[in-house]
C-alpha positions as MATLAB code, in Angstrom:
seq = 'MSKYKRYERYKDSGVEWIGEIPEHWKKMFLKMLASNEKNSFVDGPFGSDLKNEEYQDDGIPLIQLNNIVDGKHILQNLKFISEEKAQELCRHIIYPNDIVIAKMAYPVARAARVNEEYDKYVIVADCVKLKPNITKCDIRFLVYVINCPYVRSQAEIVASGTTRLRISLGSLRNLQVFLPTLDEQKSIADYLDQKTAEMDSLIADKEKLIKLLQEKRQAIITEAVTKGLNPNVRMKDSGIEWIGEIPEHWRLSKIKYESLINNKTLSESTDDDYEIDYIDISSVTSIGEIDGVQSLNFKDAPSRARRILYKGDTIVSTVRTYLKAIAFIENAQSNLICSTGFAVLTPLSKVVPKYLFYLMRSEKYVNEIVRRSVGVSYPAVNASDIGALECALPDRDEQMYIVEYLDNCTTQINQLVNDIQAQIQKLKEYRQSLISEIVTGKIDVREFADKVEVI';
ca = [
      -6.579  -23.339  -21.742;
      -4.198  -23.249  -24.670;
      -1.155  -23.880  -22.460;
      -2.390  -27.414  -21.702;
      -1.789  -30.390  -23.974;
      -3.802  -33.558  -24.513;
      -2.874  -37.111  -23.493;
      -1.048  -39.197  -26.099;
      -3.667  -41.906  -26.568;
      -7.443  -41.959  -26.067;
     -10.273  -44.488  -26.203;
     -14.034  -44.212  -26.466;
     -15.592  -43.848  -23.012;
     -18.863  -45.380  -24.180;
     -20.686  -42.371  -22.771;
     -21.922  -39.926  -25.407;
     -21.606  -36.729  -23.385;
     -18.040  -37.574  -22.296;
     -16.631  -38.804  -25.572;
     -13.031  -39.973  -25.434;
     -11.000  -40.540  -22.295;
      -7.275  -41.289  -21.871;
      -6.501  -44.868  -22.804;
      -5.259  -45.879  -19.343;
      -8.254  -44.461  -17.411;
     -10.743  -46.983  -16.048;
     -14.515  -46.876  -15.846;
     -15.930  -47.621  -12.414;
     -19.204  -47.253  -10.574;
     -19.291  -45.035   -7.521;
     -20.187  -48.007   -5.297;
     -16.911  -49.673   -6.280;
     -14.980  -46.837   -4.656;
     -16.553  -47.176   -1.210;
     -14.581  -48.568    1.681;
     -15.081  -52.202    2.649;
     -16.121  -51.070    6.123;
     -19.729  -51.535    7.215;
     -22.063  -48.593    6.471;
     -19.536  -46.950    4.170;
     -22.167  -45.866    1.617;
     -25.508  -45.085    3.289;
     -28.086  -42.327    3.268;
     -29.497  -40.397    6.194;
     -32.119  -41.564    8.703;
     -35.844  -41.540    8.032;
     -37.635  -38.410    9.146;
     -39.339  -40.381   11.891;
     -35.915  -41.323   13.293;
     -34.753  -37.715   13.617;
     -37.320  -35.071   14.461;
     -36.942  -31.286   14.597;
     -37.752  -31.230   18.297;
     -34.594  -33.274   18.924;
     -32.380  -30.488   17.591;
     -30.421  -28.507   20.172;
     -27.897  -25.669   20.421;
     -24.804  -27.827   20.873;
     -23.652  -31.423   20.789;
     -23.030  -33.425   17.609;
     -23.507  -31.268   14.468;
     -25.762  -32.368   11.635;
     -24.917  -32.108    7.952;
     -27.930  -30.822    6.033;
     -28.455  -29.935    2.382;
     -27.617  -26.258    2.970;
     -24.220  -27.280    4.340;
     -23.095  -28.635    0.930;
     -22.231  -25.611   -1.210;
     -19.947  -25.296   -4.271;
     -18.055  -28.488   -3.493;
     -17.442  -27.513    0.134;
     -18.871  -28.541    3.493;
     -19.948  -25.179    4.922;
     -20.531  -24.767    8.657;
     -23.508  -22.421    8.474;
     -26.849  -22.504   10.314;
     -25.701  -25.632   12.113;
     -28.126  -27.772   14.067;
     -27.018  -30.254   16.704;
     -28.246  -33.393   18.426;
     -27.188  -35.035   21.669;
     -24.401  -37.609   21.877;
     -27.001  -40.176   22.960;
     -29.142  -39.486   19.877;
     -26.061  -39.674   17.647;
     -25.294  -43.131   19.007;
     -28.860  -44.216   18.157;
     -28.062  -43.109   14.600;
     -24.540  -44.565   14.596;
     -24.736  -45.888   11.026;
     -25.334  -42.299    9.853;
     -22.296  -40.848   11.641;
     -19.792  -39.356    9.198;
     -16.222  -38.315    9.937;
     -13.844  -35.621    8.641;
     -12.476  -36.403    5.164;
     -15.359  -38.707    4.330;
     -17.563  -37.492    1.460;
     -21.110  -36.211    1.911;
     -23.426  -36.130   -1.118;
     -26.762  -34.337   -1.491;
     -29.607  -36.497   -2.804;
     -31.696  -33.431   -3.599;
     -31.178  -30.404   -5.843;
     -29.966  -27.723   -6.175;
     -27.999  -29.243   -7.762;
     -28.633  -32.924   -7.232;
     -25.634  -35.157   -6.321;
     -23.372  -32.287   -5.265;
     -20.585  -33.504   -3.001;
     -18.105  -32.209   -0.446;
     -15.294  -33.514    1.706;
     -16.399  -33.364    5.336;
     -15.004  -30.447    7.314;
     -12.413  -31.134   10.037;
     -13.831  -28.562   12.480;
     -15.677  -31.268   14.474;
     -14.661  -34.834   15.321;
     -17.822  -36.273   13.796;
     -21.195  -35.338   12.308;
     -24.540  -36.990   11.584;
     -26.137  -36.761    8.135;
     -29.855  -36.042    7.677;
     -32.368  -37.803    5.439;
     -31.484  -36.195    2.089;
     -27.728  -36.617    2.472;
     -25.507  -39.608    1.747;
     -22.344  -40.731    3.511;
     -19.539  -42.131    1.370;
     -16.375  -43.399    3.031;
     -13.977  -43.854    0.095;
     -11.561  -46.710   -0.309;
      -8.294  -44.789   -0.227;
      -6.413  -47.615   -1.940;
      -8.503  -46.972   -5.072;
      -9.175  -43.247   -5.080;
      -7.914  -39.945   -3.818;
     -10.719  -38.332   -1.790;
     -10.088  -34.858   -3.214;
     -10.053  -36.131   -6.800;
     -13.288  -38.045   -6.252;
     -15.052  -34.931   -4.920;
     -13.978  -33.008   -8.035;
     -15.288  -35.853  -10.213;
     -18.679  -36.164   -8.488;
     -19.220  -32.412   -8.836;
     -18.303  -32.267  -12.513;
     -20.972  -31.997  -15.247;
     -20.679  -35.528  -16.654;
     -21.550  -37.097  -13.293;
     -24.136  -34.417  -12.551;
     -25.807  -35.143  -15.916;
     -26.086  -38.843  -15.092;
     -27.613  -37.965  -11.723;
     -30.201  -35.642  -13.255;
     -31.278  -38.280  -15.778;
     -32.010  -40.908  -13.120;
     -33.362  -38.443  -10.531;
     -37.085  -37.964  -10.041;
     -39.294  -35.071   -8.991;
     -40.914  -32.035  -10.556;
     -40.123  -28.980   -8.448;
     -36.941  -30.443   -6.906;
     -34.986  -33.389   -8.251;
     -34.078  -36.212   -5.884;
     -31.800  -39.169   -6.580;
     -32.129  -42.496   -4.812;
     -29.213  -44.112   -3.005;
     -29.296  -47.010   -5.475;
     -29.014  -44.679   -8.478;
     -26.258  -42.712   -6.776;
     -24.274  -45.886   -6.139;
     -24.466  -46.751   -9.855;
     -23.173  -43.461  -11.231;
     -20.231  -44.001  -13.596;
     -16.867  -42.327  -13.025;
     -13.551  -42.559  -14.873;
     -10.297  -42.695  -12.933;
      -6.579  -42.673  -13.743;
      -4.041  -44.345  -11.456;
      -4.039  -43.389   -7.784;
      -0.764  -41.478   -8.127;
      -2.146  -39.528  -11.068;
      -5.335  -38.783   -9.137;
      -3.265  -37.341   -6.303;
      -1.134  -35.170   -8.576;
      -4.230  -33.888  -10.424;
      -5.929  -33.153   -7.096;
      -2.841  -31.251   -5.932;
      -2.950  -29.175   -9.095;
      -6.683  -28.501   -8.882;
      -6.434  -27.617   -5.204;
      -3.859  -24.950   -6.020;
      -5.647  -23.559   -9.087;
      -9.083  -23.488   -7.475;
      -7.603  -21.886   -4.338;
      -6.124  -19.137   -6.510;
      -9.465  -18.558   -8.250;
     -11.416  -18.768   -4.987;
      -9.095  -16.127   -3.526;
      -9.755  -13.842   -6.508;
     -13.484  -14.404   -6.163;
     -13.353  -13.706   -2.409;
     -11.474  -10.432   -3.030;
     -14.097   -9.346   -5.552;
     -16.916  -10.308   -3.190;
     -15.291   -8.195   -0.459;
     -15.135   -5.275   -2.883;
     -18.847   -5.687   -3.630;
     -19.597   -5.649    0.096;
     -17.572   -2.448    0.524;
     -19.398   -0.807   -2.381;
     -22.757   -1.825   -0.934;
     -21.757   -0.403    2.447;
     -20.686    2.811    0.729;
     -24.024    3.035   -1.087;
     -25.889    2.539    2.187;
     -23.769    5.192    3.947;
     -24.377    7.704    1.141;
     -28.151    7.121    1.321;
     -28.245    7.418    5.112;
     -26.179   10.597    5.171;
     -28.254   12.279    2.463;
     -31.706   11.588    3.943;
     -30.773   12.381    7.542;
     -28.264   15.250    7.117;
     -28.924   16.640    3.629;
     -26.259   17.483    1.046;
     -24.948   20.764    2.445;
     -22.089   20.014    4.855;
     -22.253   23.589    6.224;
     -25.959   23.606    7.097;
     -26.881   24.488   10.677;
     -28.086   21.484   12.659;
     -30.506   20.970   15.536;
     -31.326   18.095   17.867;
     -34.284   16.149   16.493;
     -35.259   14.993   19.962;
     -35.362   11.435   18.604;
     -32.417    9.433   19.894;
     -32.089    7.068   16.919;
     -32.347    9.935   14.386;
     -29.979   12.363   16.123;
     -29.265   15.797   14.698;
     -31.049   17.077   11.592;
     -30.736   20.243    9.486;
     -32.291   23.178   11.337;
     -34.861   23.946    8.597;
     -36.196   20.368    8.303;
     -39.547   19.544    9.859;
     -40.375   16.588   12.110;
     -43.279   14.313   11.364;
     -44.240   10.629   11.311;
     -44.532    8.229    8.375;
     -48.286    7.826    8.941;
     -48.790   11.574    8.463;
     -46.791   11.640    5.228;
     -48.163    8.560    3.472;
     -51.143    6.274    3.167;
     -50.435    2.769    4.452;
     -51.936   -0.309    2.787;
     -54.364    1.925    0.941;
     -55.751   -0.591   -1.555;
     -56.467   -4.296   -1.101;
     -57.539   -6.869   -3.667;
     -61.099   -8.053   -2.988;
     -61.758  -11.635   -1.977;
     -64.480  -11.691   -4.636;
     -61.957  -11.083   -7.446;
     -62.574  -13.265  -10.503;
     -60.717  -16.587  -10.253;
     -59.137  -16.112  -13.697;
     -57.914  -12.556  -13.044;
     -54.184  -12.584  -13.747;
     -51.890  -10.858  -11.250;
     -48.178  -10.126  -11.149;
     -47.169  -11.086   -7.633;
     -44.273   -9.838   -5.488;
     -43.426  -11.931   -2.434;
     -40.854  -11.223    0.295;
     -38.361  -13.457   -1.525;
     -38.815  -11.367   -4.702;
     -37.044   -8.360   -3.149;
     -33.265   -8.409   -2.750;
     -31.395   -6.968    0.215;
     -30.419   -3.949   -1.914;
     -33.986   -3.149   -2.927;
     -34.206   -4.749   -6.355;
     -37.338   -6.662   -7.386;
     -36.397  -10.008   -8.881;
     -38.749  -12.863   -9.709;
     -42.255  -11.429  -10.126;
     -44.721  -14.322  -10.536;
     -47.655  -14.257  -12.965;
     -50.582  -16.107  -11.425;
     -54.332  -16.429  -11.729;
     -56.123  -15.183   -8.630;
     -57.399  -18.674   -7.811;
     -53.829  -20.033   -7.799;
     -52.293  -17.156   -5.850;
     -51.496  -17.485   -2.134;
     -53.998  -15.929    0.268;
     -51.410  -13.292    1.203;
     -51.363  -11.907   -2.377;
     -53.650   -8.969   -1.647;
     -51.838   -5.596   -1.530;
     -52.456   -3.504   -4.672;
     -49.445   -1.497   -5.857;
     -49.163    1.745   -7.805;
     -46.305    3.649   -9.376;
     -44.420    5.562   -6.681;
     -45.280    3.226   -3.798;
     -42.627    1.924   -1.429;
     -43.000   -1.568   -0.017;
     -41.442   -2.418    3.348;
     -41.316   -5.979    4.655;
     -43.023   -6.365    8.023;
     -41.938  -10.010    8.412;
     -38.380  -11.332    8.525;
     -37.350   -7.691    8.709;
     -33.655   -8.647    8.898;
     -33.872   -9.430    5.151;
     -34.212   -5.675    4.430;
     -36.824   -6.339    1.744;
     -37.645   -2.710    0.898;
     -38.335   -1.689   -2.711;
     -39.601    1.201   -4.807;
     -42.323    0.636   -7.406;
     -40.898    2.471  -10.411;
     -43.648    1.352  -12.774;
     -46.782   -0.651  -12.091;
     -49.482   -2.237  -14.196;
     -52.974   -2.345  -12.712;
     -52.495   -5.985  -11.742;
     -49.293   -5.617   -9.676;
     -49.890   -7.172   -6.255;
     -47.627   -7.789   -3.277;
     -47.805   -9.929   -0.172;
     -49.585   -8.800    2.982;
     -46.132   -9.335    4.512;
     -45.322   -5.857    3.168;
     -46.500   -2.473    4.365;
     -47.331   -0.432    1.242;
     -46.497    3.256    1.662;
     -48.186    5.674   -0.764;
     -46.665    9.137   -0.221;
     -48.875   12.209    0.182;
     -48.339   15.501   -1.629;
     -45.517   16.885    0.540;
     -43.270   13.873   -0.044;
     -41.426   13.006   -3.256;
     -42.176    9.277   -3.792;
     -38.610    8.092   -4.264;
     -37.397   10.183   -1.346;
     -39.635    8.098    0.911;
     -38.051    4.953   -0.516;
     -34.522    6.211    0.148;
     -35.570    7.235    3.657;
     -36.889    3.743    4.442;
     -33.772    2.131    2.944;
     -31.390    4.222    5.033;
     -29.434    2.396    7.736;
     -31.142    4.232   10.593;
     -34.619    3.218    9.450;
     -33.677   -0.365    8.604;
     -32.076   -0.779   12.032;
     -35.020    0.806   13.807;
     -37.518   -1.446   12.030;
     -35.448   -4.492   13.001;
     -35.171   -3.204   16.581;
     -38.943   -2.853   16.886;
     -39.571   -6.325   15.471;
     -40.965   -9.012   17.753;
     -39.988  -12.678   17.563;
     -36.711  -14.568   17.226;
     -36.967  -17.005   14.313;
     -39.612  -14.965   12.460;
     -39.248  -11.317   13.600;
     -42.115   -9.051   12.514;
     -43.627   -5.612   13.000;
     -47.127   -4.276   12.335;
     -47.850   -1.767    9.583;
     -48.820    0.596   12.402;
     -45.274    0.277   13.787;
     -43.954    1.452   10.418;
     -46.413    4.345   10.456;
     -45.300    5.360   13.938;
     -41.690    5.910   12.821;
     -40.595    9.514   13.164;
     -39.140   11.258   10.145;
     -37.369   14.550    9.407;
     -38.193   16.070    6.024;
     -36.929   18.966    3.915;
     -39.258   20.703    1.465;
     -40.127   19.014   -1.852;
     -37.504   20.907   -3.858;
     -34.713   19.725   -1.569;
     -36.142   16.213   -1.575;
     -36.032   16.164   -5.391;
     -32.461   17.447   -5.342;
     -31.457   14.684   -2.888;
     -33.254   12.029   -4.963;
     -31.424   13.110   -8.116;
     -28.108   13.000   -6.275;
     -28.811    9.544   -4.829;
     -30.032    8.202   -8.166;
     -26.726    9.228   -9.750;
     -24.600    7.805   -6.924;
     -26.441    4.513   -6.641;
     -26.527    4.027  -10.414;
     -22.729    4.366  -10.564;
     -22.210    2.012   -7.636;
     -24.732   -0.484   -9.015;
     -22.921   -0.524  -12.347;
     -19.606   -1.205  -10.602;
     -21.223   -4.004   -8.595;
     -22.763   -5.502  -11.750;
     -19.392   -5.401  -13.528;
     -17.678   -7.156  -10.628;
     -20.449   -9.747  -10.402;
     -19.974  -10.468  -14.111;
     -16.246  -10.971  -13.472;
     -17.044  -13.351  -10.612;
     -19.411  -15.317  -12.834;
     -16.735  -15.678  -15.530;
     -14.224  -16.865  -12.940;
     -16.694  -19.448  -11.634;
     -17.444  -20.651  -15.143;
     -13.734  -20.928  -15.942;
     -13.131  -22.747  -12.648;
     -15.836  -25.317  -13.444;
     -14.687  -25.693  -17.035;
     -11.081  -26.268  -15.960;
     -12.091  -28.921  -13.431;
     -14.333  -30.657  -15.952;
     -11.672  -30.722  -18.676;
      -9.081  -32.114  -16.273;
     -11.174  -34.813  -14.560;
     -12.439  -36.123  -17.892;
      -8.911  -36.305  -19.300;
      -9.492  -33.741  -22.053;
      -6.299  -32.002  -21.010;
      -3.141  -33.356  -19.391;
      -1.848  -31.396  -16.384;
       0.704  -33.912  -15.150;
       3.689  -31.784  -16.127;
       2.193  -28.856  -14.227;
       1.077  -31.017  -11.322;
       4.661  -32.157  -10.747;
       5.582  -28.504  -10.086;
       2.743  -27.797   -7.679;
       3.767  -26.840   -4.194;
       1.527  -28.783   -1.808;
       0.782  -26.633    1.232;
];
């Protein structure tokens, strides 16, 4: 940020974690920036006023906590209510270009300008509607300010809760902000809009590259475990429509004949103080990595923490199968346990353990498991459905050769993905740092803002 200069004169902000601010900036409370209109700064309805059974597939969209992401109002997993119900909740109706604020983490007090896709929305209980007074503040500038660390820090201090922080409407209304003149707010917002758009575009390009690499990894795995590595091998029809052709020398079988399924289960009489390392469905990423193993005493563990795992096992999610929670147990202590929401496959002697993992992670098997799942909101299969899946297998030597090849390929791709993710993280950190420095007056961008092309 060396190209930026500081303002000419500063004064003490009176807030330790902010320090000095430009001399002409004014301290205000968030409530002072609300419109004079009725219901311009209110939170969502009580739960009893808006029940889940009143949600429908179309109508007036709701704004929920998961719709406020990275300073943006995201239209994902939308729920709707009827026009009649919206009118019952008229004080909670929010319009495009108003500001919606989350009362609950993560993180608490995050804000977004309301999307223009719909004419109006209704906020839910843990959201707050703020209609700004546009004679005092630029809406875009205010969103940047609310999302910056100095406001977020205030919110976290006054918030309550242990597992998830929640801030009250009263505390939110009394958060302190520092503002320059309205014209300066607008020029700063213009500048930040352009700079963040540039960085967001870079991030989006890198995220697309990650997606392409992940698709390539999946294609390599699928090709290797269904066709082998020799492009000139003679093929035959497997007789299984979803598998298609296989190398002529491969044998057909079923998963249940090549592995034990859910072989070992933790006894209900296990000592209450026995410590387990627990893997839940949420612990397995969509690319097969195990992240977030919990250490728990048996008495504190959920009732589904019962499947005993050993080195070389493959775990396949039988619930919410669309998540593709399939992982290989590279190493396992005697106390490694997973949820009964997994089918645990322990390969028999004719199957190389990691080959079975790659087979289950291949696109054809993932798609077939999803296809055989029952249920809409919570699709699931039985362990017996996993066991009934047909499979085509080469001999152990060829399996080992394929595993070595796939280990090398996936390691290279994973390293590329990790490098790109690190670049994305640095961009996000720089983006946040730039915003914070600008909206607290640590750097002066007015000379740059005057040159910004507003699109």
